[in-house]
C-alpha positions as CSV (number, residue, x, y, z in Angstrom):
1,M,11.3,-22.8,15.7
2,A,11.6,-25.3,12.8
3,R,11.9,-22.7,10.0
4,E,11.6,-19.0,9.3
5,I,9.1,-17.7,6.7
6,Q,10.4,-14.7,4.6
7,F,8.0,-11.8,4.0
8,F,8.0,-10.2,0.6
9,D,6.0,-6.9,0.5
10,T,4.6,-5.6,-2.7
11,T,2.5,-2.7,-1.4
12,L,4.4,-0.2,-3.5
13,R,4.1,-2.3,-6.7
14,D,1.0,-4.5,-6.7
15,G,-0.6,-2.5,-3.9
16,E,-0.3,0.7,-5.9
17,Q,-2.3,-1.0,-8.7
18,T,-5.4,-0.5,-6.5
19,P,-7.7,1.8,-8.5
20,G,-7.2,5.3,-7.2
21,V,-4.0,4.7,-5.3
22,N,-1.0,6.7,-6.4
23,F,1.9,7.1,-4.0
24,N,4.3,10.0,-4.6
25,P,8.1,9.3,-4.2
26,Q,8.3,10.7,-0.7
27,E,5.3,8.6,0.4
28,K,6.9,5.5,-1.1
29,L,10.1,6.1,0.7
30,Q,8.3,6.7,4.0
31,I,6.3,3.4,3.6
32,A,9.5,1.6,2.6
33,L,11.4,2.7,5.8
34,Q,8.4,1.7,7.9
35,L,8.3,-1.7,6.3
36,E,11.9,-2.1,7.1
37,K,11.1,-1.3,10.8
38,W,8.2,-3.8,10.6
39,G,10.7,-6.6,9.7
40,I,9.9,-7.2,6.0
41,D,12.7,-9.3,4.4
42,T,12.2,-8.1,0.8
43,I,10.4,-5.1,-0.6
44,E,9.2,-4.9,-4.2
45,A,9.9,-1.2,-4.6
46,G,8.3,-0.9,-8.0
47,F,8.5,-1.6,-11.8
48,P,11.6,0.5,-12.8
49,N,10.8,0.5,-16.5
50,A,7.2,1.5,-16.1
51,S,7.9,5.2,-15.9
52,P,10.6,7.7,-14.9
53,G,8.8,8.2,-11.6
54,D,8.9,4.5,-10.8
55,F,12.6,4.3,-11.7
56,E,13.4,7.2,-9.4
57,S,11.4,5.8,-6.5
58,V,13.0,2.4,-6.8
59,T,16.5,4.0,-6.9
60,S,15.6,6.2,-3.8
61,I,14.4,3.1,-1.8
62,A,17.4,1.0,-3.0
63,N,19.8,3.7,-1.6
64,A,17.9,4.2,1.7
65,C,17.2,0.6,2.9
66,Q,19.9,-0.9,5.0
67,R,18.5,-4.3,6.0
68,M,15.8,-5.3,3.5
69,T,16.5,-6.8,0.1
70,V,15.1,-4.4,-2.5
71,A,13.5,-5.9,-5.6
72,G,12.4,-4.5,-8.9
73,L,9.9,-6.1,-11.3
74,A,10.7,-6.9,-14.9
75,R,8.9,-8.6,-17.7
76,C,10.8,-11.1,-19.9
77,K,12.3,-8.1,-21.8
78,K,15.9,-7.1,-21.8
79,E,15.1,-3.4,-21.5
80,D,13.1,-4.1,-18.3
81,I,16.0,-6.1,-16.8
82,D,18.5,-3.3,-17.8
83,A,16.3,-0.7,-16.1
84,A,16.0,-2.8,-12.9
85,Y,19.8,-3.2,-12.8
86,K,20.4,0.5,-13.1
87,A,17.7,1.4,-10.5
88,L,19.0,-1.1,-8.0
89,K,22.8,-0.5,-8.4
90,G,22.8,1.3,-5.0
91,A,21.0,-1.4,-3.1
92,K,22.8,-3.2,-0.4
93,Y,20.9,-6.4,-1.2
94,P,19.4,-6.2,-4.7
95,Q,17.0,-8.6,-6.3
96,I,15.2,-8.8,-9.6
97,H,11.7,-10.3,-10.1
98,V,11.2,-11.6,-13.6
99,F,7.7,-12.8,-14.8
100,L,6.0,-14.3,-17.8
101,A,2.5,-15.7,-18.2
102,T,2.2,-19.5,-18.6
103,S,-1.6,-20.2,-18.7
104,P,-3.2,-21.1,-22.0
105,V,-5.5,-18.1,-22.1
106,H,-2.6,-15.7,-21.4
107,M,-0.3,-17.3,-23.9
108,E,-2.9,-17.3,-26.7
109,Y,-4.6,-14.0,-26.2
110,K,-2.2,-11.7,-24.3
111,L,1.3,-12.9,-25.3
112,K,0.4,-14.4,-28.6
113,M,3.2,-16.9,-28.1
114,T,3.4,-20.7,-28.4
115,P,4.3,-22.8,-25.3
116,D,7.8,-23.5,-26.7
117,E,8.3,-19.7,-27.3
118,V,7.4,-19.1,-23.7
119,L,9.8,-21.7,-22.4
120,D,12.6,-20.3,-24.6
121,S,11.9,-16.8,-23.4
122,I,12.1,-17.9,-19.8
123,T,15.5,-19.5,-20.4
124,G,16.8,-16.5,-22.3
125,H,15.7,-13.8,-19.9
126,V,16.4,-15.5,-16.6
127,T,19.9,-16.3,-17.9
128,Y,20.3,-12.6,-18.9
129,A,19.0,-11.4,-15.5
130,K,21.5,-13.8,-13.7
131,K,24.4,-11.8,-15.3
132,Y,23.5,-8.8,-13.2
133,F,21.8,-10.2,-10.1
134,A,22.8,-12.9,-7.6
135,K,19.1,-13.2,-6.5
136,V,16.8,-13.8,-9.4
137,Q,13.1,-14.6,-8.7
138,F,10.9,-16.0,-11.5
139,S,7.1,-15.9,-11.5
140,P,4.9,-17.9,-14.0
141,E,2.0,-15.5,-14.2
142,D,-1.4,-17.1,-13.8
143,A,0.2,-20.2,-12.5
144,T,-2.9,-21.6,-10.9
145,R,-4.7,-21.8,-14.3
146,T,-1.6,-23.4,-15.9
147,P,-1.7,-27.2,-16.5
148,I,0.6,-28.7,-13.9
149,D,2.9,-30.5,-16.4
150,F,3.6,-27.3,-18.3
151,L,4.0,-25.3,-15.1
152,V,6.7,-27.8,-14.0
153,K,8.5,-27.3,-17.4
154,A,8.4,-23.5,-17.0
155,V,9.7,-23.6,-13.5
156,Q,12.4,-26.1,-14.4
157,R,13.6,-23.8,-17.2
158,A,13.8,-20.9,-14.8
159,V,15.7,-22.9,-12.2
160,D,18.1,-24.3,-14.9
161,A,18.8,-20.7,-16.0
162,G,19.7,-19.6,-12.5
163,A,16.5,-18.5,-10.7
164,T,16.8,-19.4,-7.0
165,I,13.4,-18.0,-5.9
166,I,10.3,-19.4,-7.5
167,N,7.0,-17.6,-7.0
168,I,3.7,-19.3,-7.7
169,P,1.1,-16.5,-8.4
170,D,-2.6,-17.1,-8.0
171,T,-2.9,-14.0,-10.3
172,V,-6.7,-14.0,-10.5
173,G,-7.6,-15.5,-7.1
174,Y,-8.8,-18.7,-8.7
175,S,-7.3,-21.3,-6.5
176,N,-8.3,-22.8,-3.1
177,P,-6.1,-24.0,-0.3
178,T,-6.2,-27.7,-1.3
179,E,-5.2,-27.1,-4.9
180,Y,-2.7,-24.3,-4.2
181,G,-0.9,-26.3,-1.5
182,Q,-0.7,-29.3,-3.9
183,I,1.1,-27.1,-6.5
184,F,3.9,-26.4,-4.0
185,K,4.2,-30.0,-3.0
186,T,4.4,-31.0,-6.7
187,M,7.1,-28.4,-7.4
188,R,9.3,-29.6,-4.5
189,E,8.9,-33.2,-5.6
190,K,9.5,-32.7,-9.4
191,I,11.9,-29.8,-9.9
192,Q,15.5,-31.1,-10.2
193,T,18.3,-28.9,-8.9
194,T,21.3,-29.0,-6.6
195,E,20.6,-25.4,-5.6
196,E,18.4,-24.4,-2.6
197,I,15.2,-23.0,-4.1
198,I,12.9,-20.7,-2.1
199,Y,9.3,-21.2,-3.1
200,S,7.0,-18.3,-2.6
201,S,3.2,-17.7,-2.6
202,H,1.5,-14.7,-4.2
203,C,-2.3,-14.7,-3.9
204,H,-5.2,-12.5,-4.8
205,D,-8.4,-12.3,-2.9
206,D,-11.1,-12.6,-5.6
207,L,-12.7,-15.5,-3.8
208,G,-11.8,-14.4,-0.3
209,M,-9.1,-17.1,0.1
210,A,-5.8,-15.2,-0.3
211,T,-4.7,-15.6,3.3
212,A,-5.9,-19.2,3.5
213,N,-4.1,-20.0,0.3
214,A,-0.8,-18.4,1.5
215,L,-0.9,-20.5,4.7
216,A,-1.6,-23.6,2.6
217,A,1.5,-22.9,0.6
218,I,3.5,-22.6,3.9
219,E,2.1,-25.9,5.0
220,N,3.4,-27.5,1.8
221,G,6.9,-26.1,1.9
222,A,6.8,-22.5,0.8
223,N,9.3,-20.5,2.8
224,R,8.3,-17.1,1.5
225,V,4.9,-15.2,1.4
226,E,4.2,-12.3,-0.9
227,G,1.5,-9.8,-0.1
228,T,0.6,-6.2,0.9
229,V,-0.2,-4.2,4.0
230,N,-4.0,-4.3,4.6
231,G,-4.3,-6.6,1.6
232,I,-4.6,-3.7,-0.9
233,G,-4.0,-4.4,-4.6
234,E,-5.7,-5.3,-7.9
235,R,-9.4,-5.9,-7.8
236,A,-10.2,-7.5,-4.4
237,G,-6.6,-7.2,-3.3
238,N,-3.7,-9.4,-2.2
239,T,-2.8,-11.5,0.8
240,A,-2.8,-9.3,3.8
241,L,0.7,-9.8,5.3
242,E,-0.4,-8.8,8.8
243,E,-2.9,-11.6,8.8
244,V,-0.2,-14.2,7.9
245,A,2.2,-12.8,10.4
246,L,-0.3,-13.1,13.3
247,A,-1.5,-16.5,12.1
248,L,2.1,-17.8,12.3
249,Y,2.6,-16.3,15.7
250,V,-0.7,-17.3,17.3
251,R,-0.7,-20.8,15.7
252,K,3.0,-21.6,16.0
253,D,1.9,-24.9,17.5
254,F,0.4,-25.8,14.2
255,Y,2.7,-24.1,11.6
256,Q,5.9,-24.6,13.5
257,A,7.3,-21.5,11.7
258,G,8.1,-17.9,12.6
259,S,9.2,-14.7,10.9
260,Q,11.2,-11.5,11.4
261,I,8.1,-9.4,11.6
262,V,8.1,-7.0,14.6
263,L,4.5,-7.4,15.6
264,A,4.4,-4.3,17.7
265,E,4.9,-2.2,14.5
266,T,1.9,-3.8,12.8
267,K,-0.8,-1.2,13.6
268,K,1.5,1.7,12.8
269,T,2.4,0.2,9.5
270,S,-1.2,-0.5,8.7
271,D,-2.3,3.1,9.6
272,L,0.4,4.6,7.5
273,V,-0.5,2.7,4.4
274,S,-4.2,3.5,5.0
275,R,-3.6,7.2,5.2
276,L,-1.3,7.5,2.3
277,S,-3.3,5.2,0.0
278,G,-6.6,6.9,0.9
279,I,-8.2,3.5,1.6
280,A,-9.9,3.3,5.0
281,I,-9.4,0.1,7.0
282,P,-12.8,-1.6,7.4
283,K,-14.0,-1.8,11.0
284,N,-14.2,-5.6,10.8
285,K,-10.8,-6.1,9.2
286,A,-8.8,-8.8,10.9
287,I,-5.8,-7.8,13.1
288,V,-6.0,-4.0,12.5
289,G,-9.7,-3.1,12.2
290,G,-11.4,-0.8,14.7
291,N,-13.6,-3.7,16.0
292,A,-10.9,-6.3,16.1
293,Y,-10.5,-5.9,19.9
294,A,-14.0,-4.6,20.7
295,H,-16.7,-6.6,22.5
296,E,-20.3,-5.7,22.2
297,S,-22.0,-8.9,23.5
298,G,-22.7,-8.8,27.2
299,I,-21.5,-12.4,27.5
300,H,-18.3,-11.6,25.7
301,Q,-17.8,-8.5,27.8
302,D,-18.3,-10.5,31.0
303,G,-15.8,-13.1,29.8
304,V,-13.1,-10.6,28.8
305,L,-13.4,-8.8,32.1
306,K,-12.8,-12.0,34.0
307,N,-10.1,-13.2,31.7
308,P,-9.2,-11.6,28.2
309,E,-8.3,-15.1,26.9
310,T,-11.9,-16.1,26.9
311,Y,-12.5,-14.1,23.7
312,E,-9.2,-12.6,22.7
313,I,-6.5,-14.7,21.0
314,I,-4.5,-11.5,20.2
315,T,-3.9,-8.7,22.7
316,P,-4.1,-5.1,21.3
317,Q,-0.6,-4.4,22.6
318,L,0.8,-7.3,20.6
319,V,0.1,-5.4,17.3
320,G,1.0,-2.0,18.7
321,I,-2.4,-0.7,19.9
322,Q,-1.5,1.0,23.2
323,T,-4.1,1.5,25.9
324,N,-2.2,4.5,27.3
325,S,-0.2,7.3,25.8
326,L,1.5,10.6,26.6
327,P,-1.2,13.2,26.4
328,L,-0.4,16.4,24.6
329,G,-2.2,19.7,24.8
330,K,-1.7,23.4,24.5
331,L,0.8,23.5,27.4
332,S,3.0,20.9,26.0
333,G,6.5,22.0,24.9
334,R,8.7,21.2,22.0
335,H,10.6,18.4,23.7
336,A,7.5,16.4,24.5
337,F,6.0,17.1,21.1
338,F,9.0,16.0,19.1
339,A,9.6,13.0,21.4
340,K,6.0,11.9,20.6
341,I,6.5,12.6,16.9
342,K,9.6,10.4,16.9
343,E,7.8,7.7,18.8
344,L,5.1,7.7,16.0
345,G,7.8,7.0,13.4
346,Y,8.4,10.4,11.9
347,D,11.9,11.9,11.4
348,L,11.5,15.6,10.7
349,S,14.3,17.7,9.3
350,E,15.3,20.8,11.3
351,D,13.7,23.1,8.7
352,K,10.4,21.4,9.0
353,K,10.2,21.2,12.8
354,N,9.3,24.8,13.4
355,A,6.4,24.7,10.9
356,T,5.1,21.5,12.3
357,F,5.3,22.7,15.9
358,E,3.4,25.8,15.0
359,K,0.6,23.7,13.4
360,F,0.5,21.6,16.6
361,K,0.1,24.7,18.8
362,A,-2.7,26.0,16.5
363,L,-4.4,22.6,16.7
364,A,-3.9,22.5,20.5
365,D,-5.8,25.8,20.9
366,K,-8.8,24.2,19.3
367,K,-8.6,20.7,21.0
368,K,-8.4,20.0,24.7
369,Q,-6.3,16.9,24.1
370,I,-4.3,15.8,21.1
371,T,-4.4,12.1,20.3
372,D,-2.0,10.0,18.2
373,V,-4.5,10.0,15.4
374,D,-4.5,13.8,15.4
375,L,-0.7,13.9,15.3
376,H,-0.5,11.4,12.4
377,A,-3.0,13.6,10.6
378,L,-1.1,16.8,11.4
379,V,2.3,15.6,10.1
380,T,0.8,14.0,7.0
381,T,-1.2,17.1,6.2
382,Q,1.8,19.3,6.7
383,Q,3.8,17.2,4.3
384,Q,1.0,17.4,1.7
385,V,1.0,21.2,2.1
386,E,4.8,21.4,1.6
387,E,4.7,19.2,-1.5
388,A,1.5,20.7,-3.1
389,Q,1.8,22.4,-6.5
390,S,-1.6,24.0,-6.0
391,V,-3.3,25.1,-2.8
392,L,-6.8,26.2,-1.8
393,E,-6.3,29.9,-1.3
394,N,-9.9,30.8,-0.7
395,L,-13.4,29.2,-0.4
396,Q,-16.6,31.1,-0.3
397,L,-20.2,29.7,-0.1
398,Q,-23.5,31.5,-0.3
399,Y,-27.2,30.6,-0.4
400,V,-28.6,31.3,-3.9
401,A,-32.3,30.3,-4.1
402,N,-34.6,27.3,-4.0
403,G,-32.2,25.4,-1.8
404,K,-29.2,25.9,-4.1
405,Q,-25.8,26.9,-3.0
406,G,-23.1,28.9,-4.8
407,A,-19.4,28.4,-4.4
408,I,-16.3,30.4,-5.4
409,V,-12.9,28.7,-5.1
410,E,-9.5,30.3,-5.6
411,I,-6.6,27.9,-6.3
412,K,-3.1,29.2,-6.2
413,C,0.2,27.8,-7.5
414,P,2.8,28.7,-4.9
415,K,5.7,28.4,-7.4
416,N,4.5,31.1,-9.8
417,T,1.9,32.7,-7.6
418,T,-0.7,32.3,-10.3
419,S,-4.3,32.1,-9.1
420,Y,-7.3,30.4,-10.7
421,V,-10.9,31.1,-9.8
422,G,-13.8,28.8,-10.3
423,T,-17.5,29.5,-9.6
424,S,-20.5,27.2,-9.7
425,V,-24.0,26.6,-8.3
426,G,-25.1,23.2,-7.0
427,Q,-28.0,21.5,-5.2
428,G,-25.8,21.5,-2.1
429,S,-22.6,22.9,-0.8
430,I,-20.4,19.9,-1.8
431,E,-21.8,19.8,-5.3
432,A,-21.2,23.5,-5.7
433,I,-17.6,23.3,-4.4
434,Y,-16.7,20.3,-6.6
435,S,-18.2,21.9,-9.7
436,A,-16.2,25.1,-9.1
437,I,-13.0,23.0,-8.8
438,D,-13.9,21.1,-12.0
439,E,-14.2,24.5,-13.7
440,V,-10.5,25.3,-12.8
441,Y,-9.1,21.9,-13.9
442,A,-11.3,21.7,-17.0
443,R,-11.0,17.9,-17.2
444,P,-14.1,15.6,-17.2
445,V,-14.3,13.8,-13.9
446,R,-16.9,11.9,-12.0
447,L,-17.1,11.7,-8.2
448,A,-17.0,7.9,-7.6
449,E,-16.8,7.9,-3.8
450,Y,-17.2,10.3,-0.9
451,Q,-16.5,9.4,2.7
452,I,-16.5,11.5,5.8
453,R,-15.7,10.4,9.4
454,A,-14.7,12.0,12.7
455,L,-11.0,11.3,13.5
456,T,-11.7,11.1,17.2
457,E,-14.7,11.3,19.6
458,G,-16.1,14.5,20.9
459,E,-17.3,17.8,19.6
460,D,-13.8,19.1,18.9
461,S,-13.0,16.2,16.5
462,Q,-11.5,16.9,13.1
463,A,-13.2,15.6,10.0
464,E,-11.4,13.3,7.6
465,V,-12.8,13.3,4.1
466,R,-11.8,10.7,1.5
467,V,-12.8,11.0,-2.1
468,M,-12.3,9.0,-5.3
469,I,-12.7,10.6,-8.7
470,E,-12.8,8.9,-12.1
471,D,-11.2,10.5,-15.2
472,T,-14.1,9.8,-17.6
473,E,-11.8,9.9,-20.6
474,T,-9.2,7.3,-19.3
475,H,-11.4,5.7,-16.6
476,H,-8.5,5.9,-14.2
477,M,-9.3,6.4,-10.6
478,Y,-7.6,8.9,-8.2
479,T,-8.0,9.4,-4.5
480,G,-7.7,12.4,-2.2
481,V,-7.7,12.6,1.6
482,A,-7.9,15.8,3.7
483,I,-8.4,16.7,7.4
484,N,-9.9,19.9,8.8
485,F,-12.2,21.0,11.6
486,D,-14.4,22.5,8.8
487,V,-16.1,19.6,6.9
488,L,-16.6,21.7,3.8
489,K,-13.0,22.8,3.7
490,A,-11.8,19.2,4.2
491,S,-14.1,18.2,1.4
492,A,-12.6,20.8,-0.9
493,L,-9.0,19.9,0.0
494,A,-9.6,16.2,-0.6
495,Y,-11.1,16.9,-4.0
496,L,-8.3,19.3,-4.9
497,Q,-5.7,16.7,-3.9
498,A,-7.4,14.0,-6.1
499,N,-7.4,16.4,-9.1
500,E,-3.8,17.4,-8.5
501,T,-2.8,13.7,-8.6
502,M,-4.7,13.2,-11.8
503,K,-3.1,16.2,-13.4
504,N,0.4,15.2,-12.4
505,I,0.0,11.6,-13.6
506,F,-1.6,12.8,-16.9
507,K,1.4,15.1,-17.5
508,E,3.8,12.2,-16.8
509,E,1.9,9.9,-19.2
510,Q,2.0,12.7,-21.9
511,K,5.8,13.0,-21.5
512,A,6.2,9.2,-21.8
């Protein structure tokens, strides 16, 4: 292979900026460790100076990762750089990612800085960062709307000050493959240095070209691609790293480039991020969508049966979608259960194994066969229960009159055993339950999204409910996901989780 493309994952930083996505520290660490198994070269663990919670998460990930480079984001501010240094001190391979906007609209309206002030800030802060980090990455924010001559000046300043990684962000998804590729070609031709510079792409999908733009950058000399799992992120999202990884593999004849990505871990990584972010993977999503390897057309089905290569350029097994698995049921023992749990990527501590196995046995009594999807849901749900500051202690529903339903919810705080009761009447069961929970939390919210789906096929399937609520005062979005055989209970649990996330983040913001 002519060259190797580095993969820089920003799921925990840019991906978490998706409206309604809020990973807790344990979820961030779980995702980070899976990304390391997937083969990610560098993880952007967060923005250490954004909040105490972000600082702690970056520190935890820095201490846990053994192979990946761990990066922290910093504005061109000394306090940001100092925070990144402190958070990343325990990393085996630390890196800082410094950024400053360079487009005219950003400089005039956001930064209120002149071009010369921006250039001087780049020099000063990259130089300062270089004192603490051997690896310094610089990003000229909104690069694709920056005049090319000024962009070259900004990048040259960063390189002269010690940056050895230059990221070219298409911050608002404005560019196209021809333009974006040309920027990389220009940088490689005009930037003067004796150091080896790694050029990196960072694309957003506002016009649906994030993956195409990233591949155009690779065609024009970029040796690193930035993105997120499943393409989550601000607005329409980022480059989906799984798409780039498979494009390089399937079309290695064209790109003549490879990566360290372990393709068989792709589906597992995608599913984990989907569950913890609360963002379902669209059926028609490339690489990891439910329909990616399904064939409806009779002509297609006939071709695939004769030879899969007629209509499949990627086999399901390549990305970790297995056609067979070890079935588990109510007669399965601890050894088989924990062997399967380990295979799925979970490393449970001894004190958590008993509780998880008991939950499995209870589930097995209700289902004839336990699927991988059920097991993922079981472990994730168990973790949520253990971490929960409030739990749904009781839920009662009753018919009132004229088609209306009444609901009584009891929410308990395990730490102090305090219980709170909310009651309400609604046009239906869900409205009544959610209004009763609103009464407990006493904060104005709006139900922005409600989704329900069966986890597996059959009458014994569990229901997965995903909700998104909006705090009508701050307009921030929060998600909740819950699984239960009872659709109404799953609905209540998902809404409760979203409200808990909102409450915890609100408290953290008040402290800050």
